[in-house]
N, C-alpha and C positions, 0 to 999 in steps of 0.2 A: 616332605614333612616341614614344619616350621622349625628351622635351625638358627642358631646364633652364630652370626658372622661379624666378628669384631663387636660383639655385644649388641647388634641390632637384628631385628626380626626379619626373616625372609622364608623362603620354602624351597625344597629341591624341585628343579623343573622336570627333569626326565625320571620321576618316580617309577620303579619296576620296568624301566626301559633300558635294555643293556646296551653295550657299545655297538653290537652288530646292527641291532634294531635302529639304534640312532643313526649309524651311518646309512642305513637303508632310506631312512626318512629323509635325510638331506639329499640323497641321491634323487628320490622322487620328486622332492621340492624343486630341485634344479630342472628336472625334465618338465614339470608342470609350469614352471616360469618360462622356459624356453618355448613350449608350445603356445603360451599366452602371448609371448613377444611376437612370434611368427604369425599368429592369427591377426594381431593388431597391425603388424607390417603389411599383411595382405590387404586388409581394410583400407589403410591409408594409400597403398599403391593403387587400388581400385578407383579412389577418388580422383587420382591424377589423369585417369582416362577420361574423365568427364570434361566438359567445356570450361574455360575459364569463367569466373563469375563477373558479371559487369559491375558489381560492387567492390570496393576494397573492404574485405571482410577482416582484414588484420590490422588496419590502422588503429593507432592508439591501443596497442595490443595490451599494455599493462592495465589500462583503465577498463578494457573489455572483459579481462580476466577478474578484476575486482568486482565488477558489476555482476558477472556470472556467478561469482562466489556469493555475492550477496543475495540474488534471486534464488539460486539453488539451495543456498544453505537456509534461507528463511522458508522455503517451500511455499512463497506467496502465491504462486500460480496455482498450487495444489489446493489451497484453501478457498480459491475462487470459486463461488457458488457450491461448495462441497466441504463443509467443516469435517465431516467424518473422513473423507478421502484425505483431506489435509493432514489431520491428525495421524492417520494411518501411515501415510508416507514418510512424515517426519520422524516417527517412532522407528520405522524400518530403515531409512536412510542414516539418521544419526546413530542409531544402535549399531548398524554395519560399520560406519565410519569409526566410531570409537573402539569397537572390538578389533577393527583393523589397525588402528593406531596402537592399541594396546599390544597386539601380536608384534608389531614393528619395534616397539620400545623393548620388548623382551629380547627379540632377535638382536638389536643393537647391543644390548647389555651383555647377552650371552656369548655372542659371536665375534664382537669387536672390542667392547670396553674391558671385559674381563681378561681376554688374552693379552691385551695391550698394557693394562695397568696392574693387574693381579688383584683388582678389587670389583666390587659391584655396586651400582647405584640403586639397584632393585631391592632395596633393604629399608628397614626402619619406617619412618612416617611416610617416605615416598612409596614403599610397597603397600602399606595400609591404605593410603589414599587411592592407589592404583587399583587394589582389590575392590574397593567400595565403588569407585566410578564404573569399573568394568561390570560389576554384578548390576548396578542401576540401569546402565544403558543396554546391557545383555537382557534384562528383563523387558525394557521398552521395545527392544528388537523382536522377542517373541510375542509380546502383547500386539504390536503392529502387524506381524504376520498373522496371528490369530484373527485380527479384524480383517484382514485381506481374504483369509479362507472363509470366514463367515459370510462376507459380502458376496464371495464368489460361489460358494457351495450351498449356503442356507438361504440367504435373501436372493441369490442368482440375479444380481443386477444386470438388466438386460443389455446395457451398454458395453459390458465386458465381453460379450459374445457376438461372434460374426463369422464370416467364411474364412477368416484367417486364424481364428482361434485353433489351437493345436495343443499336442501333448507338451510342447516345449513351454507353454504358459503354466501348465500344471506342475511340471518338473521345476521350473524356476522358484515358484512359491514354496513347494515341498521341500526342496533341497535346502533353502534357506531356513525354513522352520526346523528341520532336523539338524541343521548346523547349530541353531540357537539352543534347541533342547538339548542336543547332544553335548555341547559345552558344559551346560549346568549338570548333565549326568556325569560327565567325567570329573567335574569338580566335586560333586557330592559324594561320588565313590572314593575319590581321594582323601576327602575329609574323613570318611568313616575309617579308612585304612591307616591314617596317620593321626595318631591320638593327639599330638602336640597341636594340630590345626583345630582342635575344639576351641582354642581361644581365639581364633581367627573370626570373631563376630561381626567384623565389618563386612564379610562376605555373606550378606544376609540370606541371598537366594541359595547360596551353596550350603549354609547352614540348614535352610529349610529343607532343602533336597536330601542332605545327609540325614536328618531326622526323620524323614518319610522312608528313606532306604533302611534305616536301622529299625523303624517300627514294622518294616516288612520282613525283618529276619536277617538282614545282611550284617555279617561280623566283619571285624578288621581282617581276619584271616581270608574270608571269602572276597573281601574287597580287593586284596593283593593279588588273588587269583584272576579276577574278572577285569581288573583296571587295564592291563595291557590290551585285552581284546576291545573294550569299549573305546580306549584311546586311539588304537589304530583304525577302528571304524570311523571315529570322528576326523581323524588326520586325513584318511584317504578320500572322504567325501569332500573336505575342504580343498585338497589339492585337485581333485577332479573338477571341482567347481571353479577353481582358478584357470584350470587349462581350458574350460568350457566357455568362459566369458566372451571371447572375441567370436565365437561361432554361433551364438544364438541370442536370445532375448536378453541375457545379462549384459550384453555389449552396450545396452542403452545407458548403462551406469557411466560410461565413458563419452559415448556419442551425444547423450543429451546435454552434458556439460558443454562439450565443444559446440554444439548447435546453439545453445544460449549465448555462449561467448561471441559466435560468428553472426549473430542476428543483425538485421538491418532495421533500424528504428522506422524507417520509411516504408518498409515492405508492405505491399497491398495498396496503400494509397498512393504510391509512386511504383508504377511497373517498370521493369527493365526495358531499355530501349532497344529496338531491333538494330542490328548492325547494318551500315550502309551497304556492305557486301551483298549483293543480290544472290550470290551462290550459297550464302549461309543457309543452313536448315534449321527448323525449330525443334520438331521432334519426330525426325524420320526413324531415329534408332535410340536406344536407351543412352547412348554416349553424347547424345545432343543436349542432354540435361547437364547443368553445371555441377561442379563438385559439391557446392552447398545444397542443390536439390537432391544429390545422391545421399548426402549426410542427413537431410531431412528424412529419407527414407529409413535410414538405419536409427534415427533417433526415436521414431514411432514406437510407443510402448504398447499399443493397442488399447489404450485406456478408454477410448470411445467418447471422451469429452466433446470432440469436434462433432461426432456424429449426433450427440444428445442435443446440441444447440442448432443443428443445421435445419434452416426452414424448409429447404428442398426436401430433405429426408422425411421431415415431419408432415410434408404434404403428399407423400407417396411418390415423389418424382425418383428417378433411378440414380440417385446420388448419394453416396455415403463418403464423406471426405477421407475418413480413415481408410476405407477399403481401396479408395483410388491410389492413396500413397503406398499402401501395402501391395496393391496389384503390380505397381511399378517395381517395387522391390522384388517381388516374386519373380517377375519377368526378368530382372537383371540376373538373379540367380540362375535362370534358364539359360540365359545368353552365355553367363560365365562358364556353364557346364557344357555349353556347345549345342544346346537344344533350341534356343529361342530364334524363331524365324517368322515373326509376326509384326503387322505394322502397329505402332504404338496406339493411334487412334484412327478409327474410320467409321463410316456408316454401315451397319450391317451385322456387327457382332463377331467378325472374323479377326478382332484386333484385341489389343490388351485392354483398351478403354474404348467403349462404344461412344459415339459422338453424342447420343442423347444424354449420356451421363454428364458430358461437359455442358451441354446446352442447358442442363437443369440448374446450373450454379447460378446464384443471384449476386455474386461478387460483394456479398454484405459483410464479410471478414468475420463473422461470428466463430468460425472454425479457428482461425489465427488467434483470436482474442481468448478462446478458452483453452488453446494448447499449452500445456504446462512446459513443454520443451521448445517452444518458439519455432515450431515447423511453419514454414511460410507456404501455405497451400497454394495461394493465388499465384504465386510465381510459376509453379509446375502447371496449374490449370490454364493459365494464359498461354504458356508455351504450346500446350496442346491445342488450344482454341486457334492460335495462329497458324498451327499445322493443318487444321481443318480449313481454314481460309485458303491456305496455299493449295490444298487438294481440291477446293471447290465443293466440299461437303457441308457448307453452311446451311442451316435451315432456310427454307424458301422464303419465309417471312422476312427473316433478316436480311436475306439477299436482296429483297424488294427495298429495304430500307437503306442498304448501301448504295443502291442505284439512285434513290431519291436524293441522298446526301450528294452524290458525285454530280447529279445533273441539275439538282434545284438548290442545294445548299442546306437543306432541312431534312428531318426524318419524315415529315408528312407529305413531301412531294407537291407542296404548294408553291406557287410563284413567289419569288423573293420580294417582289414589289408589294406583296400583301402582308409583309412581315410586321408592319406596325399598324395594321387596320384595327387591331384590338383597342387602340387608344382613341378611335374615332368618337366614342361616346364620353370621352372626357371633357370637362368644362374648360380646359385650358390646352394650349399647344404644347407639344413636347419639343425640347431643344435637340437639335442635330449636333451631337458631340464631335462630328467631323468637321463642323464649320465654326463651333464656338467653344470656347474654354468652359469646363464645368468643375464642380467639386465632385460630383459622383459620376463616373462613367458606368451607366447601368446596363450590364448584360442581362437582358430580359430571358433569353432561352427560348427553346422550340415550343415546349407545352404552353407556357403562359402567351405565346405569340399565335398559336394555331389552334389549341384545343378550347372548345367553347367554355368548359367549366373553369379552366385555369385562367382563361382571359379576364374573368371576374376578379380573380386573385390579383393579376397584374394591374388592373385598374385600381383596386384597392390599394396597392403599395404605391402607385404613382400619386394618389390623392394624399396618402401619408407623407410622402416627401414634399409634395406641394404645400400641405398644411404646416409642415415644420420649416418652411422657407429655405429648403435646401436646393442648391443649385445642381441640377442633374440633367443629363441627356442620355441618348441612346444612339445606336449605330445605323438604325433603319435597316436598309437592305444590304449593308455590309456586314451585318450580323448573320453568322451562320452557325450551324450546329457545333457545339463545343467539342465533340468527339469522345467524351469520357466513355460511354458504354459501347460504342463501336470498337474501341480500343480493347475493351474487356471481352469481347466476343471474338477478338482476334484480328481485326483489320487495322493494323499499325500504320500502313502507308496512308490510308484515308484520314486517319488521325493526324499524321504529321502534315498532311495538306491543310487541315482545318486549323491546326496550331500555328503554322506559318502565316496563314492568311490573317489570323486574329492578331498576332504580335506585330505583324506589319502594319495592320489598321491602327492598333494601339500607339505605335510609334508616331502616326501622323495626327494624333489628337493630344489635346492639352486638358489634363484632369489631375485631380489629386489622389483618387483611389478608385478602384474597381468594386462594384457591388454586384453580386449575383443573386438571382431569384432562386436558382436551383442549386442544392447542395452539390449535385454531381458536377455542375459548371465550376462552381466554387473550388472543389477538390482538384480538378484537373487544372484550372488556371493558376491557383495558389501553389500546388505541389508538383504537377508534371510538366507544364510549359517550361518552367525554369530548367528543367533537366534536360532539354533537348538542345543538341549542338546543331543548329540550323545550318552552319556552315557545310556540314557533311552533304546536305541535300539541296542547297541553294542553287547549284549548277546543273540539277537534274531537270531535264526539259519537262518532266512529267509533274514536277511540283510547281504550283501556281504562285510561288513568292520568290523574292529575291533577297529577303533577310538573310544575312550570313553571320549573325552573332548569337550569343546566349542572351536569353532575355530574363530580366529581373532575378538574376542569380543571388543577389544580396538582399532580396526583399524590400528593395527601395520603393517599389510600388506596392502599397498595401491593397490585399485582395480581401474582400470580406463577404460573408453571407448576409443577406439582408437584415436578418434579425439581429446581428451583431451591430450594423450600423444604425438601426432604429432604436435598439436598446440605448445607445449612447445620446440619441436624440431625446428619448423619453427621460434618461437621468438628467439631461440638461433643462428639462422642462419645456421643451419646444412644441410638445404636443398637447399640453395643458391638462394632462390626465391627473386626476386626484386619488385614483384607485378604488372608486366606488361606482363606477358608471353601470357596470353590468353585474348580474347576480346569477348567472349560469353555473351549473355544476358540470365541469368538463374534464376530459382527460387528454393527455398529450402523448403522441407517438414520436419517438426519437428517430429520425432519418439516419439511415447507416452511414451515408456519406458525410453528414454533419457531425454525427455523435461518434461511432466507432472510428471512422476514418480521421476525424479532426478534433476530437475531444471537446466539442461544443455542446454542452448540455444545458447551460444555465440561461444564456440569453433568451432563447424562446420561452422558457419558463418565467423569466422575469417580465417578459411582455404580457404573458397571459395573466399573470398576478396583478400587472399594471391596470388591466381593464376592470378589476374588480371581481373576477370569476373565481370560483372555488375549484382549485385544481386537485383532483383525485388521481393518484398515480396507479398505473397497471402494474402487477407484480414484476413483469419483465420491462424494466425501464432503463434509461442511460446505456451503459455498455451492455447490458443484457437485453436490449431491445429486440423484437422479433421483426424480421424483414417483411415488408409489404409484398414482396414477390416481383417487383418490377426492375430490380437491378440486374446488372450483367446481360442486358438484352432481354430479360424475361418480360418486359412491358410489350415486346413486339411478338412474343411466341404464344402458341397455344399448348397447354399441357393438360394430359389426363391426370388429375390430382383431386384429392378428397381429404380434407378440405383445402380449399385455396388458402394460401398464407393470409390474405387480406380477410377473409371469412373468419379464420381462427383468431385473428387479431381483434376483430370487432366483438366476437364472442367474449374474448378475455376483458375488453372494455366493459361490457355489460354484465358479465357474470363474476369476475375475479377481482375487480376493483372494491375498494371499501365503500364507494358509493353505489355499487352494484347498478341495478336498472335506474337509479337516479341519474346517471350520466346523460346529460342532454346533448353534448357535443363532443365529437371526437376531432381534436385539434391536430393538424399537420403543419409542416414547415418546408414541404416539398412537392412540387407539381406532379412528379411520378406518384408519390404517395396518394396525392388527391385523386388521381386517376385510377389506381388500383383499389382504393377504399370506395369510391363512388361505384365502382363495378362490384366490389364485395358486398356492399349494402344491397344491391339488386339480387345477385346470385345467392346470397346467403339469407334473403329474406329479413334483412335489417332495416328496410326503408321507413317503417313507421316507429322504429325504436330509438334511432339516433341520427344526428345530422353531422355530416363531415364538413369541417370548415378549416380554412388557413388562418394562421395566427394573424396575418394581415387584414383578414375580413373581421376578425374579433376587434382588432385595434381600431379600424375605421368605423366600426359600429359605436365603439366606446367614444371615439372623438366626436362623432355625429351627434350622439346622445348628449354628450357635454355641451 
């Protein structure tokens, strides 16, 4: 009841609960806490059995924790693409946290402060504010859980269900819901039985509950009888939940925060380097995965956000990023139980993950961008791709690409002497950057050099540089494939050969900055080449380079995508555009390696606008862009898929944009995207509906029109 303590308002904590029952409650609380601590210890001990992570995940520990508190506390990732889900999770999380804090405050006052001081701080205005805040957040907690249950059981949001959906998912949401409702029921019964609490109007949910109970016939005497029963039911359920946390889905409340704190800002766009130790294994066993990759598995909440945005899954390929992470987690449990004895990945289905599943990944990073708990899918996926390469289980087409690169230096298998033949139709000679200093060292790339459609793009870009009066040159036959995608399908050592060759070549040239045509080249030269310790491999007779330092670690050499370089030229007025040269209605596709990988969304759009074209955005744009299907080696493989990612994207351009069928040109800024969308135009039947052009082709048309 509300009683006066020193003239201040408060209430009895253990109403109708005798000394013996109170002692039993404390005993059970200690047991639940010990079970919880042991479970957390087991989890942490298991992580130590994983491999050390190549990244320092604990550097700047204080700032990591602060940032994790900001990200988790704001629920910013939950709101991404899903307002309903963001509100739902915010209500549940903050409701739970405030109720936990409220329980802790009461525990401190009752079991520490009062015995030590003979007084209580749980009185007066503090008590009333406490009651108001807990009622408000308790209500949000129940509302959030109601929203979760509505989405799960009424709407039946398909991304919430999959092969790993189990009774623990239902138990988790129902236990929390019963705890929230049960807390208000205990409060309401207590208010009916304690007449003095009728004045406790700040407890507005409790007052409402008490009013309903009284309207249903509950008397103060009846309340006194049933209160201990309901109280014990609520208390035991709470203690069981505490003990259960480390052993099932509720553990994500801890592991998710830890995962966010341990995240790598470069994850995905910079893959972990393979150790120079040739005896090291990649994914022969579950313990080849790093402790962070094991933590990723435990942090997964089965929310399906990664599945919902995965272009491979949308196209019917056998990849669901959530299921891969959970398959690994399930197998780890089998191994820990002494029952696991399968290869992690192999061709044929007798493994944890089938090779075709990993071959389906486009390395687009959509899964990582969508994940609210910062799971780094690509790190685990690449580890398994490297294992496939070690085992010789690589797709036959990809194996041919490896051979082409090793023997010819390019993915097309063409003689290197033909690398600059695309420039034969230009009206001017290209500078050899190996012999003459230039402002721009232009890395042209494989597709602009050897693919007929992309050669036109290369010539357009060369003319733009020439028109702007830029000093630029290329490497001719010393330019080789950049290595980005062979690395993402698992061939790390071939990538190292290519990286070593290029940085050694760069060192012999005089230039101010590197400009790349392909976003894939741009990403790997800007972000991954500087990560390689070439000294570890320089003495290896298999490596065709002698360079033994780290390259560009401080970013002293600026690496640009060509749209960034040309945007500067346009801003300086060096192309003479007035912004009204063309009048096409166009849409623009964000390449994954330029957008999600490197956060460059505006430079290509500014160039499109500079031509005078009207830009009509697709619904999935910028960070939400849908992959063309060519990344991660997809451009070299054949898949049984319907529709192809490129076909789906072209459909979106023509049907879902504001301009609809009025879109005349589908604009890209990536040679691989060009190849995939030209193919999609044919296979999807869009040849008469839309034209695929590169930003460079739009620009040169505008310049020549001028």
